[in-house]
C-alpha positions, 0 to 999 in steps of 0.5 A: 858867365855862369856855367848854365848860361855857357851851355845855353849859349853854346847850344843856341850857337850849335842849333843856328849853325846846324841850320845854315851850314851843310854837313861837310861844313859842320864837320870842318867847323867842328874839327877846326874848333876842336883843334883850336881848343887843343891849341889853347890847352897846349898854350896854357900848359906851356905858360904853366911850365914856363912859370914852373921852370922860372920858379925852379931856376929861382930855387936853384939859385938860392 
């Protein structure tokens, strides 16, 4: 997907959710999605670190 389409999709989802969820439900959903994003960032960082560490171990053996 291109960047503009992503923004449109996210905007439409936010509008639809705000119409069918109460304030408290939106707050919980928002916090949950933020947590999900942070967990995904951590997972990516750990994967990158694992690749880096494997490369460092290979270099040390040479």
